N, CA and C of each residue as an Amber inpcrd file, in Angstrom:
protein
   198
  29.1110000  68.5800000  28.5060000  28.2430000  67.9160000  29.4780000
  28.2850000  66.1290000  28.5940000  28.1780000  65.5800000  29.4660000
  27.8900000  64.1110000  29.0790000  25.9830000  63.8910000  29.0810000
  25.6210000  63.5010000  27.5000000  23.9090000  63.5550000  27.4520000
  23.9680000  61.5370000  28.0750000  23.0570000  61.1840000  28.8060000
  22.8210000  59.4960000  28.7400000  21.4170000  59.2660000  27.6850000
  21.8550000  58.2370000  26.9580000  21.2030000  57.6380000  26.1830000
  19.8220000  57.6490000  26.5300000  18.4910000  57.6020000  27.2650000
  17.5430000  56.6740000  27.6930000  17.2680000  58.7010000  27.7550000
  17.9130000  59.8370000  27.8950000  17.4910000  60.8830000  27.8460000
  16.5840000  61.3780000  26.0050000  17.9110000  60.9400000  26.1560000
  17.7950000  60.9310000  23.4470000  16.8410000  59.9250000  23.4590000
  16.7040000  59.2960000  23.9030000  14.8890000  58.1960000  24.4080000
  13.5650000  59.2450000  24.4970000  13.7780000  59.5170000  25.5360000
  13.0480000  60.6090000  25.8340000  12.8450000  61.1760000  24.6930000
  14.0540000  61.8570000  24.5280000  13.7230000  62.8890000  24.6800000
  12.9850000  62.9350000  22.9570000  13.6470000  61.6300000  21.9910000
  12.6690000  61.7630000  21.1240000  11.3080000  60.4170000  20.6820000
  10.7040000  60.3870000  21.9730000   9.7630000  59.2100000  21.9340000
  10.5120000  58.0720000  21.1400000  11.2630000  57.7520000  20.5790000
  11.1930000  56.1720000  21.1310000  11.7180000  55.4440000  22.2320000
  12.1710000  54.2680000  22.3120000  12.7870000  53.2070000  22.8180000
  14.2920000  53.3710000  22.7960000  14.3900000  52.6550000  23.9520000
  15.7920000  53.0850000  24.0460000  17.2300000  51.9740000  23.5070000
  15.8240000  50.7440000  23.1050000  17.0820000  49.3200000  22.7900000
  17.3420000  50.5020000  20.8250000  15.8440000  51.4620000  20.2510000
  15.8420000  51.6570000  19.6040000  17.6770000  52.6390000  18.8350000
  17.6670000  53.6760000  20.0000000  17.9660000  54.2640000  19.9920000
  19.6190000  53.2530000  20.3270000  19.7600000  52.7050000  20.8090000
  21.1950000  51.5110000  21.0870000  20.7480000  51.0050000  19.6350000
  21.0040000  50.3980000  19.2880000  21.0100000  49.8580000  18.3510000
  21.5430000  51.2470000  17.0110000  21.1580000  52.0980000  16.9080000
  21.2460000  53.5220000  15.6690000  22.4100000  53.8510000  16.7780000
  22.9160000  54.2030000  17.5890000  24.1500000  54.6240000  18.0180000
  25.1790000  53.5000000  17.3740000  25.1780000  51.3960000  18.3990000
  25.4950000  50.9730000  17.4790000  26.1380000  51.2090000  16.2960000
  25.0880000  50.8480000  14.7110000  24.7070000  51.3370000  13.7400000
  26.3200000  52.5510000  13.6180000  26.2630000  53.2910000  13.8260000
  26.7980000  54.3510000  13.5180000  28.7430000  54.3630000  13.8080000
  28.6830000  52.7540000  14.5670000  29.5830000  53.1060000  15.8620000
  30.6450000  54.6150000  16.6750000  29.5840000  54.9050000  17.1610000
  29.3230000  55.2750000  18.8410000  29.3200000  53.6620000  20.1530000
  30.3340000  53.7070000  20.0880000  31.3810000  52.5000000  21.4130000
  30.8670000  52.8710000  22.2620000  30.9120000  54.0900000  23.0700000
  30.1310000  54.3090000  24.7220000  29.0950000  54.2430000  24.3740000
  28.1310000  53.4990000  23.8270000  26.9200000  53.3800000  23.5400000
  26.1870000  52.0380000  23.4710000  26.3060000  51.4000000  25.7200000
  26.8080000  49.9770000  25.9380000  24.9830000  49.7590000  26.6240000
  24.2880000  51.0210000  27.3070000  23.2940000  50.8110000  28.2250000
  22.4120000  51.6060000  27.8500000  21.7630000  51.9540000  28.3550000
  20.5760000  53.2390000  28.8070000  20.7230000  54.4350000  28.9140000
  21.1670000  53.3710000  30.5960000  22.8970000  55.0730000  31.0300000
  23.9430000  55.2650000  30.6440000  24.5070000  54.4470000  29.4230000
  25.4100000  54.7630000  28.7460000  26.2670000  56.9410000  29.0640000
  26.5840000  57.5920000  28.7670000  27.2560000  58.8730000  28.9200000
  27.9370000  59.2340000  27.1580000  26.8790000  60.2110000  26.9760000
  28.3200000  60.0440000  25.5960000  28.5690000  62.4670000  25.4950000
  29.5610000  61.6520000  25.1360000  29.7990000  62.8590000  24.4470000
  29.3290000  63.9520000  23.9650000  29.0380000  65.1400000  23.9640000
  28.0700000  66.3750000  22.8390000  28.7760000  66.3310000  21.4900000
  29.1000000  65.8330000  20.7800000  30.1720000  65.5010000  19.7140000
  28.5910000  64.5400000  19.6090000  29.9130000  63.6940000  19.9630000
  28.5210000  62.1560000  19.8420000  27.3050000  62.2950000  19.9340000
  26.3670000  62.1380000  21.3460000  25.1750000  63.0440000  21.1980000
  24.4620000  64.0800000  20.2690000  25.2550000  64.6610000  19.8110000
  24.8000000  65.4190000  18.6880000  24.6590000  64.5200000  17.4910000
  25.8070000  64.2040000  16.5910000  25.8000000  62.8350000  16.1950000
  25.3280000  62.6480000  15.7650000  24.5230000  61.7260000  16.6960000
  23.2830000  60.4200000  17.4750000  21.6650000  61.4500000  16.9120000
  21.9520000  62.0120000  17.7590000  20.5200000  62.6920000  17.0750000
  20.5200000  62.7610000  15.8840000  21.1110000  63.3820000  15.3080000
  20.8100000  64.8170000  14.3090000  20.8430000  62.6760000  12.9930000
  21.2100000  62.1220000  13.8630000  20.9480000  60.5130000  12.3600000
  19.5110000  59.7690000  12.6830000  19.6210000  60.0730000  14.1970000
  17.7300000  59.6140000  14.4320000  16.6520000  60.5860000  14.0020000
  17.4660000  61.6260000  13.0090000  16.0660000  62.9130000  12.8580000
  16.5760000  62.0230000  11.3400000  17.5130000  62.1790000  10.7500000
  16.8610000  62.0840000   9.3760000  16.3180000  61.2960000   8.3970000
  15.7580000  59.7660000   9.8540000  14.7520000  58.8030000   9.5030000
  12.8730000  58.7840000   9.9890000  12.9580000  60.4070000   9.8250000
  11.5290000  60.0440000  10.2710000  10.1310000  59.3900000  10.3040000
  10.7290000  57.3650000  10.1850000   9.5030000  57.3720000  10.1460000
  10.3040000  56.5020000  11.5240000  11.5470000  56.7490000  11.8910000
  10.7840000  56.9180000  13.9240000  10.1850000  56.8240000  14.8700000
   9.8520000  58.8370000  14.2740000   9.0150000  59.1600000  15.0610000
   7.2560000  59.0000000  15.1610000   7.2850000  58.1370000  13.8860000
   5.8790000  57.2320000  13.6010000   5.2650000  56.5250000  15.4550000
   6.4540000  55.2290000  15.4550000   6.5420000  54.6320000  16.0220000
   5.4570000  54.6910000  16.4950000   5.2470000  55.7420000  17.4510000
   5.3590000  56.0720000  19.2160000   5.5180000  57.7650000  19.7760000
   4.1320000  57.3450000  20.3940000   3.9030000  59.0090000  20.9040000
   4.4400000  59.8500000  21.9930000   5.2390000  60.0450000  21.5310000
   6.0460000  60.7550000  22.8730000   5.4020000  61.0410000  24.2340000
   4.0020000  61.0330000  23.4340000   3.3560000  61.4170000  25.5700000
   3.6080000  59.7670000  26.2320000   2.8840000  58.2810000  25.4910000
   2.6810000  57.3550000  26.1710000   4.6860000  56.4010000  26.7150000
   5.2230000  57.0930000  26.7200000   6.8670000  56.3250000  27.2730000
   6.9320000  55.7560000  26.2210000   7.1480000  55.2900000  24.8570000
   7.5960000  54.8900000  23.9000000   7.4220000  53.3160000  24.9730000
């Protein structure tokens, strides 16, 4: 089942732009806009990479819409 960039951003309380930048940085070509759909493997890889940098989660409170 495809996973959208904006859903990953919301899950981790990050801005869409930050998730897109990370996806592009690790070579996920399908990440073009927040509504881009990623396959499950790419989404899991992106989430793993986001979790590696705990500084990502200090910037925004997930409850404020990030």
